[in-house]
All heavy atoms as an XYZ file, in Angstrom:
852
protein
N      69.103     49.474    -89.713
C      67.767     49.144    -89.956
C      67.584     48.630    -91.394
O      68.293     49.260    -92.314
C      66.765     50.337    -89.618
C      66.766     50.654    -88.135
N      66.065     49.906    -87.187
C      67.276     51.733    -87.581
C      66.175     50.527    -86.088
N      66.939     51.659    -86.270
N      66.720     47.730    -91.643
C      66.423     47.435    -93.057
C      65.395     48.348    -93.676
O      64.721     49.163    -92.960
C      65.772     45.962    -93.075
O      64.510     45.970    -92.471
C      66.716     44.954    -92.318
N      65.346     48.300    -94.946
C      64.337     49.080    -95.664
C      62.894     48.828    -95.163
O      62.127     49.776    -94.993
C      64.325     48.867    -97.180
C      65.562     49.392    -97.853
C      66.343     48.635    -98.837
C      66.079     50.639    -97.630
C      67.373     49.150    -99.467
C      67.154     51.151    -98.381
C      67.947     50.367    -99.239
O      68.936     50.986    -99.802
N      62.682     47.628    -94.989
C      61.299     47.144    -94.408
C      60.948     47.797    -93.063
O      59.918     48.334    -92.821
C      61.074     45.691    -94.504
C      59.697     45.319    -94.284
C      58.770     45.829    -95.279
O      58.851     45.638    -96.420
N      57.682     46.479    -94.903
N      61.962     47.758    -92.172
C      61.742     48.318    -90.824
C      61.529     49.786    -90.979
O      60.613     50.447    -90.289
C      63.010     48.106    -89.907
C      63.184     46.586    -89.623
C      64.507     46.320    -88.874
O      65.408     47.122    -89.026
O      64.623     45.243    -88.273
N      62.339     50.586    -91.742
C      62.099     51.946    -91.947
C      60.685     52.258    -92.529
O      59.980     53.183    -91.968
C      63.321     52.612    -92.801
C      64.582     52.358    -92.111
C      62.977     54.052    -93.155
C      65.720     52.741    -93.040
N      60.273     51.445    -93.531
C      59.081     51.714    -94.140
C      57.898     51.456    -93.174
O      56.896     52.163    -93.006
C      58.921     50.665    -95.366
N      58.100     50.438    -92.346
C      56.991     50.160    -91.288
C      56.845     51.347    -90.268
O      55.849     51.773    -89.898
C      57.252     48.965    -90.556
C      57.089     47.605    -91.498
O      56.426     47.802    -92.460
O      57.635     46.512    -91.130
N      58.109     51.910    -89.839
C      58.065     53.002    -88.992
C      57.588     54.234    -89.458
O      56.771     55.018    -88.792
C      59.483     53.314    -88.565
C      60.209     52.184    -87.560
C      61.688     52.496    -87.383
C      59.528     52.372    -86.167
N      57.740     54.470    -90.776
C      57.197     55.691    -91.484
C      55.865     55.532    -92.064
O      55.293     56.626    -92.565
C      58.246     56.139    -92.559
C      59.604     56.606    -91.935
C      60.524     57.027    -93.066
C      59.441     57.819    -90.930
N      55.337     54.348    -92.166
C      54.032     54.093    -92.810
C      54.118     54.299    -94.360
O      53.097     54.776    -94.875
N      55.248     53.953    -94.870
C      55.456     54.080    -96.327
C      55.760     52.675    -96.869
O      56.057     51.829    -96.248
C      56.536     54.958    -96.684
C      56.354     56.444    -96.201
C      55.224     57.070    -97.099
N      54.943     58.400    -96.644
C      54.273     59.162    -97.418
N      53.791     58.859    -98.511
N      54.133     60.456    -97.024
N      55.822     52.524    -98.207
C      56.276     51.274    -98.765
C      57.786     51.153    -98.788
O      58.441     52.132    -98.759
C      55.748     51.162   -100.167
O      56.381     52.121   -101.116
N      58.172     49.984    -98.830
C      59.594     49.596    -98.875
C      60.220     50.310   -100.103
O      61.330     50.923   -100.149
C      59.878     48.134    -99.016
C      61.251     47.732    -99.022
C      61.297     46.207    -99.063
C      62.725     45.622    -99.531
N      62.701     44.301    -99.669
N      59.471     50.210   -101.292
C      59.974     50.927   -102.515
C      60.113     52.344   -102.476
O      61.253     52.990   -102.996
C      58.862     50.533   -103.600
O      58.778     49.127   -103.725
C      59.430     51.051   -105.008
N      59.219     53.071   -101.655
C      59.341     54.589   -101.461
C      60.592     54.869   -100.737
O      61.338     55.838   -101.075
C      58.059     55.046   -100.727
N      60.886     54.012    -99.728
C      62.101     54.228    -98.892
C      63.418     53.984    -99.748
O      64.346     54.898    -99.639
C      62.221     53.279    -97.662
C      60.912     53.419    -96.840
C      63.428     53.530    -96.926
C      60.656     54.878    -96.295
N      63.313     52.993   -100.625
C      64.482     52.796   -101.455
C      64.758     53.910   -102.487
O      65.868     54.331   -102.704
C      64.249     51.488   -102.224
C      64.353     50.209   -101.326
C      63.951     48.965   -102.100
O      63.069     48.946   -102.888
N      64.691     47.799   -101.726
N      63.543     54.420   -102.972
C      63.573     55.562   -103.891
C      64.242     56.811   -103.207
O      65.141     57.413   -103.826
C      62.268     55.809   -104.480
C      61.739     54.852   -105.441
O      62.607     54.065   -105.915
O      60.549     54.912   -105.804
N      63.866     57.112   -101.997
C      64.225     58.221   -101.229
C      65.739     58.122   -101.014
O      66.551     59.082   -101.196
C      63.616     58.454    -99.915
C      62.065     58.709   -100.062
C      61.378     59.123   -101.105
C      61.189     58.680    -98.931
N      60.105     59.381   -100.719
C      59.935     59.163    -99.513
C      61.286     58.260    -97.588
C      58.759     59.213    -98.629
C      60.031     58.405    -96.874
C      58.875     58.827    -97.284
N      66.135     56.946   -100.493
C      67.652     56.827   -100.280
C      68.442     56.944   -101.524
O      69.409     57.487   -101.567
C      67.838     55.513    -99.510
C      67.340     55.577    -98.030
C      69.393     55.145    -99.406
C      67.214     54.331    -97.330
N      68.002     56.260   -102.679
C      68.704     56.355   -103.912
C      68.756     57.829   -104.311
O      69.900     58.168   -104.879
C      67.987     55.534   -104.992
O      68.500     55.581   -106.179
N      67.705     58.560   -104.345
C      67.751     59.994   -104.656
C      68.726     60.769   -103.802
O      69.436     61.636   -104.369
C      66.452     60.561   -104.622
C      65.562     60.320   -105.691
C      64.139     61.128   -105.500
C      63.138     60.628   -106.526
N      61.841     61.325   -106.379
N      68.599     60.561   -102.607
C      69.580     61.281   -101.597
C      71.054     60.972   -101.924
O      71.959     61.800   -101.939
C      69.324     60.918   -100.139
C      70.135     61.685    -99.217
C      69.936     63.110    -99.010
C      71.165     61.157    -98.537
C      70.626     63.749    -98.092
C      71.950     61.769    -97.693
C      71.700     63.049    -97.487
N      71.343     59.605   -102.269
C      72.694     59.245   -102.492
C      73.135     59.885   -103.851
O      74.389     60.162   -103.975
C      72.857     57.709   -102.581
C      72.766     57.124   -101.183
C      72.716     55.597   -101.252
O      72.367     54.970   -102.207
N      72.992     54.982   -100.089
N      72.324     60.024   -104.894
C      72.682     60.471   -106.237
C      72.706     62.022   -106.199
O      73.615     62.503   -106.747
C      71.889     59.800   -107.259
O      70.561     60.259   -107.142
N      71.621     62.581   -105.772
C      71.505     63.970   -106.001
C      71.546     64.840   -104.685
O      71.343     66.077   -104.720
C      70.119     64.342   -106.657
C      69.930     63.588   -107.992
O      70.947     63.400   -108.655
O      68.866     63.336   -108.359
N      71.794     64.154   -103.632
C      71.753     64.816   -102.223
C      70.293     65.477   -101.983
O      69.389     64.904   -102.488
C      72.885     65.878   -102.114
N      70.289     66.462   -101.359
C      69.030     67.091   -100.818
C      68.166     67.739   -101.914
O      67.066     67.874   -101.801
C      69.330     68.009    -99.648
C      68.007     68.107    -98.793
C      69.790     69.332   -100.131
C      67.636     66.972    -97.999
N      68.842     68.248   -103.001
C      68.150     68.951   -104.046
C      66.976     68.087   -104.721
O      65.932     68.639   -105.121
C      69.123     69.451   -105.142
C      69.939     70.497   -104.774
C      71.182     70.054   -103.942
O      71.597     68.900   -104.120
O      71.763     70.901   -103.277
N      67.266     66.847   -104.618
C      66.179     66.011   -105.372
C      64.919     65.891   -104.500
O      63.855     65.600   -105.147
C      66.759     64.505   -105.551
O      66.976     63.990   -104.370
N      64.875     66.177   -103.267
C      63.735     66.178   -102.479
C      62.829     67.386   -102.732
O      61.777     67.572   -102.377
C      64.007     66.043   -101.077
C      64.450     64.588   -100.622
C      65.846     64.343   -100.704
C      63.524     63.662   -100.384
C      66.304     63.105   -100.352
C      63.986     62.338   -100.042
C      65.372     62.013   -100.033
N      63.435     68.429   -103.264
C      62.747     69.717   -103.550
C      61.890     69.753   -104.715
O      61.157     70.575   -104.987
C      63.564     70.909   -103.426
C      64.191     71.241   -102.068
C      65.486     71.114   -101.745
C      63.344     71.462   -101.060
C      66.084     71.346   -100.612
C      63.868     71.694    -99.770
C      65.143     71.618    -99.496
O      65.734     71.844    -98.259
N      62.278     68.792   -105.709
C      61.491     68.641   -106.875
C      60.439     67.640   -106.823
O      60.860     66.530   -106.331
C      62.455     68.475   -108.206
O      63.059     67.325   -107.933
C      63.479     69.572   -108.315
N      59.283     67.832   -107.312
C      58.291     66.842   -107.295
C      57.903     66.561   -108.666
O      57.567     67.461   -109.471
C      57.039     67.434   -106.476
C      55.997     66.455   -106.437
C      54.768     67.055   -105.569
N      53.809     65.973   -105.490
C      53.345     65.464   -104.278
N      53.826     65.922   -103.148
N      52.386     64.667   -104.357
N      57.879     65.216   -108.929
C      57.539     64.813   -110.277
C      56.095     64.237   -110.144
O      55.795     63.391   -109.485
C      58.466     63.723   -110.706
C      59.866     64.089   -110.924
C      60.774     62.973   -111.140
O      60.457     61.834   -111.201
N      62.043     63.412   -111.479
N      55.280     64.873   -111.167
C      53.895     64.381   -111.195
C      53.840     62.986   -111.787
O      54.592     62.671   -112.615
N      52.728     62.342   -111.454
C      52.620     60.971   -112.075
C      51.358     60.878   -113.031
O      51.102     59.846   -113.398
C      52.492     59.949   -110.911
C      53.667     59.817   -110.108
C      53.653     58.633   -109.141
N      54.876     58.496   -108.412
C      55.295     57.638   -107.653
N      54.450     56.658   -107.507
N      56.375     57.708   -106.979
N      50.841     62.037   -113.255
C      49.773     62.084   -114.187
C      48.431     61.908   -113.346
O      48.485     61.356   -112.313
N      47.444     62.623   -113.787
C      46.224     62.609   -113.040
C      45.049     61.727   -113.730
O      43.925     62.089   -113.547
N      45.523     60.908   -114.658
C      44.414     60.147   -115.399
C      44.047     60.775   -116.686
O      44.707     61.691   -117.082
N      42.949     60.238   -117.198
C      42.473     60.696   -118.353
C      41.879     62.256   -118.320
O      41.142     62.541   -117.302
C      41.384     59.831   -118.915
C      40.835     60.070   -120.245
C      39.776     59.017   -120.650
N      39.461     58.016   -119.574
C      38.489     57.228   -119.714
N      37.766     57.146   -120.926
N      38.168     56.424   -118.672
N      42.199     63.013   -119.247
C      41.748     64.575   -119.140
C      40.277     64.511   -119.531
O      39.722     63.628   -120.251
C      42.566     65.224   -120.232
C      43.013     64.248   -121.109
C      43.158     62.953   -120.349
N      39.397     65.419   -118.978
C      38.068     65.560   -119.158
C      37.877     66.047   -120.537
O      38.640     66.872   -121.102
C      37.480     66.569   -118.149
O      36.160     66.899   -118.509
N      36.811     65.613   -121.214
C      36.514     66.048   -122.546
C      36.035     67.571   -122.554
O      36.077     68.212   -123.547
C      35.246     65.190   -123.073
C      34.749     64.405   -121.874
C      35.832     64.494   -120.825
N      35.648     68.044   -121.394
C      35.326     69.471   -121.326
C      36.455     70.314   -121.204
O      36.343     71.538   -121.280
C      34.421     69.628   -120.033
C      33.105     68.899   -120.055
C      32.272     69.200   -118.856
C      32.276     69.177   -121.322
N      37.665     69.687   -121.168
C      38.949     70.631   -121.212
C      39.278     71.022   -122.546
O      40.228     71.758   -122.761
C      40.103     69.879   -120.435
O      40.398     68.743   -121.138
N      38.701     70.519   -123.598
C      38.799     70.813   -125.056
C      38.488     72.271   -125.202
O      37.506     72.750   -124.895
C      38.086     69.854   -125.888
C      38.366     70.168   -127.338
O      39.397     69.670   -127.913
O      37.571     70.875   -127.947
N      39.356     73.041   -125.855
C      39.209     74.495   -126.136
C      37.926     74.662   -127.013
O      37.133     75.743   -126.706
C      40.438     75.127   -126.712
N      37.647     73.917   -127.966
C      36.503     74.082   -128.806
C      35.157     73.877   -127.950
O      34.322     74.673   -128.067
C      36.538     73.082   -129.919
C      35.155     73.050   -130.856
C      35.240     71.828   -131.773
O      36.247     71.277   -132.054
O      34.112     71.637   -132.261
N      35.143     72.947   -127.105
C      33.957     72.647   -126.274
C      33.850     73.823   -125.289
O      32.697     74.336   -125.078
C      33.978     71.351   -125.652
C      33.901     70.281   -126.661
C      32.813     71.050   -124.630
C      34.142     68.845   -126.241
N      34.844     74.312   -124.700
C      34.786     75.414   -123.831
C      34.219     76.621   -124.449
O      33.510     77.389   -123.838
C      36.141     75.572   -123.167
C      36.552     74.592   -122.090
C      37.735     74.840   -121.317
O      38.421     75.896   -121.491
N      38.259     73.901   -120.719
N      34.780     76.930   -125.664
C      34.246     78.091   -126.365
C      32.858     77.976   -126.630
O      32.101     78.979   -126.492
C      35.133     78.201   -127.651
N      32.231     76.826   -127.028
C      30.846     76.529   -127.267
C      30.022     76.720   -125.933
O      29.018     77.374   -126.054
C      30.622     75.190   -127.812
N      30.506     76.245   -124.984
C      29.860     76.413   -123.531
C      29.760     77.901   -123.172
O      28.730     78.433   -122.841
C      30.491     75.653   -122.491
C      30.454     74.037   -122.759
C      30.057     75.946   -121.072
C      31.150     73.183   -121.864
N      30.862     78.563   -123.469
C      30.933     80.129   -123.083
C      29.938     80.765   -123.978
O      29.203     81.677   -123.430
C      32.356     80.667   -123.330
C      33.239     80.287   -122.103
C      34.582     80.869   -122.417
C      35.642     80.573   -121.353
N      36.934     81.129   -121.647
N      29.835     80.431   -125.240
C      28.853     81.223   -126.065
C      27.428     80.835   -125.668
O      26.570     81.820   -125.715
C      29.048     80.618   -127.527
N      27.159     79.633   -125.371
C      25.842     79.260   -124.874
C      25.474     79.972   -123.488
O      24.412     80.407   -123.321
C      25.733     77.735   -124.715
C      25.664     76.979   -126.009
C      24.584     77.327   -126.964
O      23.517     77.449   -126.520
O      24.915     77.433   -128.159
N      26.568     80.123   -122.639
C      26.256     80.849   -121.414
C      25.986     82.267   -121.622
O      25.093     82.923   -121.026
C      27.484     80.647   -120.515
C      27.750     79.363   -119.704
C      29.192     79.345   -119.129
C      26.698     79.242   -118.754
N      26.735     82.837   -122.540
C      26.535     84.292   -123.007
C      25.105     84.502   -123.519
O      24.491     85.551   -123.271
C      27.633     84.709   -123.971
C      27.992     86.075   -123.964
C      29.123     86.384   -124.884
C      30.113     87.341   -124.159
N      31.183     87.740   -124.983
N      24.633     83.528   -124.375
C      23.246     83.581   -124.880
C      22.229     83.348   -123.871
O      21.080     83.727   -124.109
C      23.011     82.585   -126.120
C      23.729     82.979   -127.225
C      23.482     82.181   -128.444
C      23.871     80.763   -128.465
N      23.498     79.971   -129.535
N      22.589     82.745   -122.746
C      21.608     82.340   -121.732
C      20.784     81.216   -122.083
O      19.508     81.104   -121.874
N      21.307     80.274   -122.825
C      20.709     79.082   -123.377
C      20.015     78.177   -122.279
O      18.996     77.416   -122.545
C      21.502     78.349   -124.327
O      21.846     79.100   -125.368
N      20.670     78.108   -121.224
C      20.294     77.176   -120.195
C      19.948     77.977   -118.885
O      20.521     78.960   -118.538
C      21.314     76.183   -119.809
C      22.032     75.642   -120.906
C      21.585     75.074   -122.010
C      23.439     75.712   -121.178
N      22.429     74.608   -122.921
C      23.728     75.051   -122.367
C      24.545     76.326   -120.480
C      25.031     74.999   -123.010
C      25.853     76.124   -121.016
C      26.015     75.531   -122.297
N      18.928     77.403   -118.114
C      18.640     77.915   -116.832
C      19.164     76.975   -115.700
O      19.183     77.409   -114.504
C      17.137     78.168   -116.703
C      16.769     79.198   -117.552
C      15.199     79.674   -117.289
N      15.030     80.221   -116.042
C      15.362     81.491   -115.622
N      16.032     82.214   -116.434
N      15.079     81.889   -114.366
N      19.464     75.738   -116.011
C      19.899     74.746   -115.067
C      21.108     73.963   -115.516
O      21.241     73.905   -116.840
C      18.797     73.765   -114.622
O      18.400     73.011   -115.801
C      17.519     74.459   -114.213
N      21.747     73.451   -114.660
C      22.880     72.557   -115.147
C      22.385     71.251   -115.804
O      23.040     70.792   -116.674
C      23.783     72.113   -113.906
N      21.264     70.875   -115.480
C      20.684     69.747   -116.145
C      20.421     70.000   -117.651
O      20.515     69.150   -118.515
C      19.272     69.154   -115.474
O      19.516     68.814   -114.264
N      20.001     71.175   -117.939
C      19.820     71.658   -119.288
C      21.126     71.573   -120.019
O      21.220     71.325   -121.241
C      19.091     72.982   -119.430
C      17.644     72.984   -119.003
C      17.148     74.357   -118.837
O      17.814     75.335   -118.806
N      15.707     74.472   -118.752
N      22.157     72.151   -119.379
C      23.547     72.081   -119.986
C      23.967     70.743   -120.202
O      24.548     70.391   -121.283
C      24.569     72.872   -119.143
N      23.693     69.825   -119.319
C      24.036     68.367   -119.434
C      23.371     67.794   -120.699
O      23.947     67.048   -121.455
C      23.683     67.610   -118.103
C      24.130     66.230   -118.331
C      24.017     65.409   -117.025
N      22.552     65.510   -116.639
C      22.118     64.734   -115.550
N      22.907     64.113   -114.828
N      20.814     64.877   -115.253
N      22.077     68.062   -120.855
C      21.274     67.584   -122.041
C      21.864     68.089   -123.320
O      21.967     67.398   -124.246
C      19.879     67.965   -121.970
C      19.148     67.326   -120.664
O      19.709     66.292   -120.254
O      18.060     67.736   -120.305
N      22.284     69.473   -123.251
C      22.877     70.074   -124.528
C      24.043     69.320   -124.878
O      24.433     69.020   -126.010
C      23.022     71.519   -124.223
C      23.716     72.276   -125.358
C      23.136     72.812   -126.491
C      25.069     72.467   -125.475
N      24.089     73.142   -127.326
C      25.261     73.245   -126.722
C      26.195     72.306   -124.636
C      26.562     73.616   -127.131
C      27.449     72.831   -124.989
C      27.529     73.377   -126.247
N      25.060     69.116   -123.897
C      26.326     68.384   -124.112
C      26.152     66.995   -124.633
O      26.806     66.608   -125.556
C      27.090     68.231   -122.818
C      27.969     69.466   -122.344
C      28.620     69.233   -121.014
C      29.093     69.687   -123.397
N      25.038     66.388   -124.132
C      24.745     65.050   -124.679
C      24.343     65.072   -126.159
O      24.712     64.356   -126.959
C      23.802     64.375   -123.712
C      23.327     62.988   -124.323
C      24.439     61.958   -124.198
C      23.849     60.507   -124.650
N      24.714     59.717   -125.088
N      23.369     66.112   -126.436
C      22.952     66.097   -127.735
C      23.973     66.552   -128.818
O      24.093     66.044   -129.873
C      21.709     67.183   -127.808
C      21.028     67.299   -129.096
C      19.966     68.358   -128.910
C      19.568     68.862   -130.403
N      18.793     70.132   -130.246
N      24.673     67.685   -128.500
C      25.607     68.329   -129.368
C      27.052     67.517   -129.507
O      27.499     67.487   -130.565
C      25.910     69.690   -128.932
C      24.822     70.626   -128.938
C      24.272     70.876   -130.397
O      25.158     71.028   -131.330
O      23.088     70.907   -130.570
N      27.494     67.015   -128.384
C      28.895     66.495   -128.317
C      28.872     65.032   -127.972
O      30.034     64.442   -127.824
C      29.857     67.250   -127.516
C      30.012     68.570   -128.036
C      29.374     69.755   -127.609
C      30.932     68.817   -129.092
C      29.545     70.950   -128.058
C      31.297     70.093   -129.551
C      30.451     71.242   -129.101
O      30.717     72.417   -129.564
N      27.717     64.491   -127.616
C      27.617     63.066   -127.123
C      28.494     62.900   -125.829
O      29.321     61.883   -125.718
C      28.024     62.034   -128.195
C      27.461     60.711   -127.758
O      26.442     60.558   -127.109
N      28.201     59.679   -128.362
N      28.571     63.897   -124.970
C      29.399     63.884   -123.710
C      28.463     63.764   -122.516
O      27.524     64.582   -122.404
C      30.254     65.218   -123.513
C      31.304     65.249   -124.762
C      30.904     65.231   -122.244
C      32.090     66.523   -124.748
N      28.718     62.854   -121.697
C      27.794     62.714   -120.432
C      28.604     62.922   -119.258
O      29.778     62.369   -119.045
C      27.241     61.241   -120.416
C      26.254     60.935   -121.402
C      25.602     59.588   -121.332
O      25.398     59.181   -120.059
O      25.414     58.848   -122.361
N      28.173     63.856   -118.516
C      28.936     64.241   -117.220
C      27.954     64.359   -116.113
O      26.733     64.630   -116.337
C      29.565     65.629   -117.444
C      30.624     65.871   -118.520
C      31.458     64.767   -118.698
N      32.767     64.682   -117.898
C      33.479     63.607   -117.898
N      33.129     62.522   -118.356
N      34.662     63.582   -117.241
N      28.375     64.205   -114.914
C      27.632     64.319   -113.775
C      27.217     65.837   -113.494
O      27.944     66.689   -113.919
C      28.341     63.711   -112.485
O      29.414     64.551   -112.176
N      26.197     65.976   -112.766
C      25.838     67.417   -112.468
C      26.899     68.104   -111.621
O      27.291     69.296   -111.927
C      24.483     67.423   -111.683
C      23.369     66.984   -112.471
C      24.173     68.854   -111.017
C      23.082     68.014   -113.631
N      27.603     67.472   -110.725
C      28.645     68.028   -109.941
C      29.755     68.381   -110.874
O      30.366     69.574   -110.600
C      29.092     67.243   -108.870
O      29.437     65.980   -109.269
N      30.057     67.641   -111.810
C      31.121     67.969   -112.643
C      30.866     69.206   -113.551
O      31.711     69.954   -113.804
C      31.471     66.729   -113.649
C      32.739     66.786   -114.429
O      33.669     67.530   -113.865
O      32.818     66.374   -115.508
N      29.535     69.194   -113.959
C      29.083     70.414   -114.665
C      29.217     71.645   -113.902
O      29.512     72.650   -114.467
C      27.705     70.161   -115.257
C      27.639     69.334   -116.508
C      26.244     69.068   -116.888
C      28.430     69.892   -117.634
N      28.860     71.592   -112.736
C      28.895     72.813   -111.714
C      30.329     73.278   -111.721
O      30.584     74.495   -111.848
C      28.497     72.428   -110.412
C      26.907     72.461   -110.128
C      26.371     71.460   -109.441
C      26.210     73.508   -110.624
C      25.004     71.363   -109.206
C      24.849     73.495   -110.420
C      24.242     72.462   -109.790
O      22.880     72.566   -109.537
N      31.357     72.408   -111.646
C      32.750     72.710   -111.686
C      33.065     73.368   -113.006
O      33.668     74.463   -113.010
C      33.577     71.539   -111.484
C      35.119     71.732   -111.796
C      35.860     72.336   -110.810
C      35.654     71.412   -113.015
C      37.171     72.687   -111.103
C      36.938     71.641   -113.277
C      37.729     72.323   -112.349
O      39.078     72.574   -112.503
N      32.631     72.843   -114.087
C      33.034     73.380   -115.381
C      32.432     74.709   -115.670
O      32.901     75.618   -116.226
C      33.021     72.406   -116.490
C      34.069     71.469   -116.505
C      34.032     70.184   -115.981
C      35.359     71.724   -116.986
N      35.269     69.580   -116.121
C      36.106     70.469   -116.724
C      36.059     72.750   -117.541
C      37.541     70.383   -117.036
C      37.331     72.534   -117.900
C      38.083     71.363   -117.656
N      31.179     74.766   -115.277
C      30.382     76.060   -115.517
C      30.810     77.169   -114.670
O      30.970     78.300   -115.191
C      28.881     75.741   -115.304
C      28.065     74.862   -116.327
C      26.704     74.559   -115.800
C      28.096     75.443   -117.717
N      31.262     76.827   -113.594
C      31.821     77.848   -112.628
C      33.135     78.332   -113.187
O      33.373     79.435   -113.136
N      33.988     77.330   -113.718
C      35.273     77.687   -114.157
C      35.151     78.547   -115.571
O      36.030     79.376   -115.737
C      35.974     76.444   -114.615
C      37.435     76.577   -114.923
C      38.125     75.269   -115.059
C      39.526     75.393   -115.366
N      40.432     74.369   -115.156
N      34.054     78.373   -116.301
C      33.852     79.077   -117.568
C      32.918     80.282   -117.309
O      32.230     80.774   -118.192
C      33.218     78.159   -118.603
C      34.155     76.971   -118.853
C      33.568     75.898   -119.830
C      35.468     77.449   -119.523
N      32.885     80.771   -116.116
C      32.197     82.057   -115.792
C      30.564     81.851   -115.837
O      29.951     82.865   -116.050
C      32.513     83.197   -116.707
N      30.134     80.697   -115.506
C      28.756     80.482   -115.384
C      28.377     80.958   -113.968
O      29.227     81.078   -113.098
N      27.182     81.374   -113.749
C      26.790     81.926   -112.526
C      25.399     81.269   -112.070
O      24.558     81.052   -112.934
C      26.547     83.464   -112.515
N      25.284     81.022   -110.801
C      23.922     80.551   -110.392
C      22.874     81.599   -110.474
O      23.086     82.860   -110.306
C      24.151     80.193   -108.886
C      24.986     78.983   -108.558
C      25.153     78.958   -107.011
C      24.382     77.777   -109.109
N      21.700     81.237   -110.976
C      20.627     82.217   -111.314
C      20.050     82.696   -109.894
O      19.549     83.811   -109.872
C      19.494     81.526   -112.099
C      19.989     81.271   -113.496
C      20.237     82.456   -114.295
C      20.559     82.065   -115.793
N      20.860     83.143   -116.463
N      20.116     81.832   -108.945
C      19.522     82.180   -107.651
C      20.647     82.205   -106.591
O      21.302     81.201   -106.582
C      18.364     81.225   -107.262
C      17.839     81.505   -105.886
C      17.317     81.097   -108.259
N      20.802     83.212   -105.827
C      21.811     83.152   -104.881
C      21.691     82.041   -103.834
O      20.467     81.659   -103.483
C      21.881     84.518   -104.128
C      20.535     85.095   -104.494
C      19.897     84.311   -105.715
N      22.773     81.577   -103.252
C      22.681     80.574   -102.241
C      22.076     81.190   -100.930
O      22.330     82.382   -100.728
C      23.966     79.788   -101.941
C      24.521     79.084   -103.112
C      25.796     78.408   -102.841
N      26.102     77.582   -103.962
C      27.320     77.395   -104.366
N      28.307     78.167   -104.055
N      27.538     76.534   -105.389
N      21.480     80.483   -100.189
C      20.852     80.958    -98.904
C      21.914     81.296    -97.961
O      22.910     80.535    -97.818
C      19.968     79.878    -98.429
C      20.320     78.693    -99.083
C      20.954     79.000   -100.318
N      21.791     82.285    -97.104
C      22.791     82.694    -96.092
C      21.997     82.442    -94.807
O      20.999     82.877    -94.417
C      22.999     84.237    -96.226
C      23.941     84.621    -95.014
C      23.627     84.577    -97.504
N      22.633     81.592    -93.902
C      22.164     81.173    -92.608
C      22.709     82.079    -91.582
O      23.945     82.278    -91.505
C      22.392     79.720    -92.344
C      21.750     78.955    -93.306
N      20.420     78.717    -93.450
C      22.267     78.147    -94.431
C      20.194     77.822    -94.359
N      21.267     77.589    -95.079
N      21.910     82.710    -90.704
C      22.461     83.561    -89.607
C      22.174     83.010    -88.329
O      21.208     82.338    -87.970
C      21.925     84.930    -89.790
C      22.446     85.611    -91.021
S      22.158     87.335    -90.975
C      22.468     87.759    -92.610
């Protein structure tokens, strides 16, 4: 079979098939057990340790009651604009807590 035929059968690109065969020929099966990351894009500005420390300090003080208030603070202090869903992620990661529990449906 050609590389293209194999790629069509497996639903992969021809280049991926060529890479797999090349790895197998050079390193045998061990090369398939290691996964190389290709990077996840640009890191979030909220991953900066200084900004995280400032957010934790503000959380400890109770400076905000809503994620929108935290978003406004980030814009004012650090000129960082993030979506509310992104802020929920980071506030949760930095030990923020919802002021009101989520409803439980029975």
